C-alpha positions in Angstrom: 5.7 -16.3 -16.9 3.3 -18.2 -14.7 2.9 -16.9 -11.2 2.0 -19.4 -8.5 3.8 -18.2 -5.4 3.5 -14.5 -4.3 5.8 -13.1 -1.5 4.7 -10.0 0.4 7.2 -7.9 2.3 5.5 -6.2 5.2 2.6 -7.4 7.3 1.0 -4.0 7.9 -2.4 -2.8 6.8 -1.4 -2.9 3.1 0.7 -6.0 3.1 -1.8 -8.1 5.0 -4.6 -6.9 2.7 -2.7 -7.7 -0.4 -1.9 -11.2 1.0 -5.5 -11.8 1.6 -6.5 -10.8 -1.9 -3.8 -13.0 -3.4 -4.8 -16.0 -1.3 -8.5 -15.5 -2.1 -7.5 -15.7 -5.7 -5.9 -19.1 -5.3 -2.2 -18.1 -5.1 0.3 -19.5 -2.6 1.3 -16.6 -0.4 4.1 -16.0 2.1 4.3 -12.8 4.2 7.6 -11.8 5.7 8.2 -9.1 8.4 10.9 -8.5 10.9 9.0 -9.2 14.1 6.5 -11.8 15.2 4.3 -9.1 16.7 3.9 -7.5 13.3 3.1 -10.9 11.7 0.5 -11.6 14.4 -1.1 -8.2 13.9 -1.3 -8.9 10.1 -2.7 -12.4 10.6 -5.4 -11.0 13.0 -6.4 -8.4 10.4 -6.9 -11.1 7.7 -8.8 -13.3 10.1 -11.1 -10.4 11.2 -11.7 -9.5 7.6 -12.6 -13.0 6.6 -14.9 -13.4 9.6 -16.9 -10.4 8.4 -17.2 -12.0 5.0 -18.4 -15.2 6.5 -21.1 -13.3 8.5 -22.2 -11.6 5.3 -22.3 -15.0 3.7 -19.9 -14.0 1.0 -17.7 -17.0 1.8 -18.1 -20.1 3.9 -16.2 -21.1 7.1 -14.3 -23.8 5.1 -13.3 -21.2 2.5 -12.2 -18.8 5.2 -9.9 -21.5 6.7 -8.5 -22.4 3.3 -7.7 -18.8 2.6 -5.9 -18.5 5.9 -4.1 -21.8 5.4 -2.8 -20.5 2.0 -0.9 -17.7 3.7 2.4 -18.4 5.5 3.7 -15.8 8.0 7.4 -15.7 8.7 10.3 -13.7 10.0 12.7 -15.9 7.9 13.7 -14.2 4.7 14.4 -17.6 3.3 10.7 -18.3 3.3 10.4 -16.1 0.1 12.5 -18.6 -1.8 11.1 -19.5 -5.2 8.4 -16.8 -5.4 7.6 -15.7 -8.9 6.4 -12.3 -7.7 7.5 -10.2 -4.7 5.2 -7.4 -3.6 7.0 -4.9 -1.3 4.8 -3.1 1.1 7.2 -1.7 3.7 7.3 1.9 5.0 7.8 4.8 2.5 11.5 5.1 3.0 13.6 4.8 -0.1 16.7 3.2 1.4 14.7 0.7 3.4 12.9 -0.5 0.2 16.2 -0.7 -1.7 17.7 -2.7 1.1 14.8 -5.2 1.0 15.3 -5.7 -2.8 19.0 -6.4 -2.4 18.4 -8.8 0.4 15.6 -10.8 -1.4 16.1 -10.8 -5.1 18.5 -13.7 -5.2 16.0 -15.9 -3.3 13.3 -15.5 -5.9 12.5 -17.6 -8.9 14.4 -17.0 -12.1 12.8 -14.2 -14.0 10.7 -13.2 -11.0 9.1 -9.8 -10.9 9.6 -7.4 -8.1 6.7 -4.9 -7.5 6.6 -2.0 -5.1 3.4 -0.8 -3.4 4.9 2.7 -3.0 2.3 5.5 -3.4 4.8 8.2 -4.4 8.5 7.2 -4.7 10.0 7.0 -8.2 9.8 3.5 -9.6 12.9 4.1 -11.8 14.8 5.2 -8.7 13.7 2.1 -6.7 14.4 -0.1 -9.7 18.0 1.0 -9.8 18.6 -1.2 -6.7 17.8 -4.5 -8.5 19.8 -6.5 -11.0 17.0 -6.6 -13.6 15.1 -3.3 -13.6 13.1 -4.5 -16.6 11.3 -6.8 -14.2 10.7 -4.1 -11.6 7.3 -2.3 -11.5 5.0 -0.1 -9.4 1.9 -1.9 -8.1 0.1 0.7 -6.0 -2.8 -0.8 -4.1 -5.5 1.2 -2.2 -6.7 0.7 1.4 -8.5 -1.5 2.2 -7.0 -3.7 -0.5 -9.8 -6.3 -0.2 -12.5 -3.8 -1.0 -10.9 -1.2 -3.3 -11.1 -2.2 -6.9 -8.2 -0.2 -8.4 -4.5 -1.1 -8.7 -2.3 1.6 -10.2 0.4 0.1 -12.3 3.5 2.3 -12.7 6.1 1.7 -15.5 9.6 2.7 -14.7 12.1 3.8 -17.3 13.4 0.3 -17.7 10.2 -1.7 -17.1 9.4 -4.0 -20.0 6.1 -4.4 -21.8 6.1 -8.1 -20.7 6.3 -7.1 -17.1 3.5 -4.6 -17.4 1.3 -7.1 -19.2 2.0 -9.8 -16.7 1.0 -7.6 -13.7 -2.1 -6.3 -15.5 -3.2 -9.8 -16.2 -2.5 -10.9 -12.6 -4.6 -8.0 -11.3 -7.5 -9.1 -13.5 -7.2 -12.6 -12.1 -7.5 -11.0 -8.6 -10.7 -9.2 -9.7 -9.0 -5.8 -9.8 -9.2 -2.9 -12.3 -6.0 -1.3 -13.4 -4.6 1.9 -14.7 -1.1 2.2 -16.2 1.0 5.4 -15.9 4.6 6.3 -16.5 6.9 7.1 -13.6 6.5 10.4 -11.9 6.5 11.6 -8.3 3.1 10.7 -6.8 1.9 9.0 -10.1 -1.7 9.8 -10.9 -3.7 9.1 -7.8 -1.4 10.3 -5.0 -0.7 13.5 -6.9 -4.4 14.3 -7.3 -5.4 13.2 -3.8 -2.6 15.0 -2.1 -3.5 18.3 -3.7 -7.1 17.9 -2.7 -6.2 16.9 0.9 -3.8 19.8 1.3 -6.6 22.2 0.4 -8.8 20.6 3.1 -5.9 21.1 5.6 -5.5 24.8 4.5 -9.3 25.4 4.9 -9.1 24.1 8.4 -5.9 26.0 9.4 -7.5 29.2 8.0 -10.5 28.7 10.3 -13.0 28.4 7.5 -14.6 25.3 8.9 -14.0 22.5 11.5 -12.3 19.4 10.4 -15.5 17.5 11.1 -17.5 19.7 8.7 -14.8 19.5 6.0 -14.9 15.7 6.3 -18.7 15.8 6.1 -18.5 17.9 3.0 -16.1 15.4 1.4 -18.5 12.5 2.2 -21.8 14.1 1.3 -20.9 16.5 -1.5 -18.4 14.3 -3.3 -19.6 10.9 -2.3 -16.3 9.9 -0.7 -16.6 7.0 1.8 -14.3 8.9 4.3 -13.4 12.5 4.8 -9.8 13.6 4.2 -8.9 14.0 7.8 -10.4 10.5 8.5 -8.6 9.0 5.6 -5.3 10.5 6.6 -5.7 9.0 10.1 -6.6 5.7 8.6 -3.5 5.6 6.3 -1.0 7.0 8.8 0.1 10.6 9.2 3.8 9.7 9.4 3.5 8.0 6.0 1.8 11.1 4.6 4.6 13.4 5.8 7.2 11.2 4.3 5.3 11.2 1.0 4.9 15.0 1.1 8.6 15.5 1.5 9.2 13.7 -1.8 6.5 15.7 -3.5 8.0 19.0 -2.4 11.3 18.1 -3.9 9.8 17.7 -7.3 6.8 20.0 -7.4 7.7 22.7 -4.9 5.9 24.5 -2.1 2.4 23.7 -3.3 2.9 20.2 -1.7 4.6 21.5 1.5 3.0 19.8 4.6 1.2 22.2 6.9 2.8 23.1 10.2 -0.1 21.6 12.2 0.4 18.2 10.5 4.1 18.2 11.3 3.4 19.1 14.9 0.8 16.3 15.2 3.3 13.7 13.9 6.1 15.1 16.1 3.8 14.6 19.1 3.4 10.9 18.2 -0.1 11.3 16.9 0.1 9.1 13.8 -3.5 8.3 13.3 -5.6 5.2 14.1 -2.6 3.0 14.6 -1.5 5.2 17.6 -5.1 5.8 18.7 -4.6 9.5 18.1 -4.2 11.6 15.0 -6.4 14.4 13.7 -9.1 12.6 15.7 -8.9 10.6 18.9 -9.9 6.9 18.8 -10.1 5.9 22.5 
């Protein structure tokens, strides 16, 4: 199946980044979210990212304008009509995601593929909400989507070989590398990263070192671009807590969120997006 129009559900950090990558690769893109404020925030993120690329002479002003013109931003769910691929990038809440699939799948092109950007929720479970689970797949991007080279492809129980091959080939057209794994809670990357991050949290809670020094160790000893406390703030602490709840259900207490993380989230400190998380950003 040839993909020309890509619909993205969610204009947040991931949705807007995915939309930018798709547009830069020549696809027609439509981004749908529930509020104009969310759309404007996503549009601003794309514009800012492209401005940086222009300054670095990676693209021209004309190319930047064309990339932005290729992306349509809308609150109208009908704007998704005719898309051959839907990439869902809404919050990590199972029922919300399923509701979105039920509301949109009839609008899509015949034989369209639905992909979820979930970082941890079972693809087979999410795929149970669609009419054709053989055309449902996990397409886990990494933040920032424009820079990070990897897309983790997750095959659900019913996902067809044709669907997997189509998405792998699409990612190659977008300049991305792929890995393919079968469905499990947390897949490959989230499962490994979460275990690593929880050890960072435990070391901090036990008073072994400050979070600043733990982050410094991650950057300088392991070559990570960000420390784990920094990365958690960047991704969103509320999203992390939701993901951990699902991991605990499957893998047990080794993935239980630390009390201090829960307290921070309950206090409304959600990371960079709220200006406060493990660190303060004002």
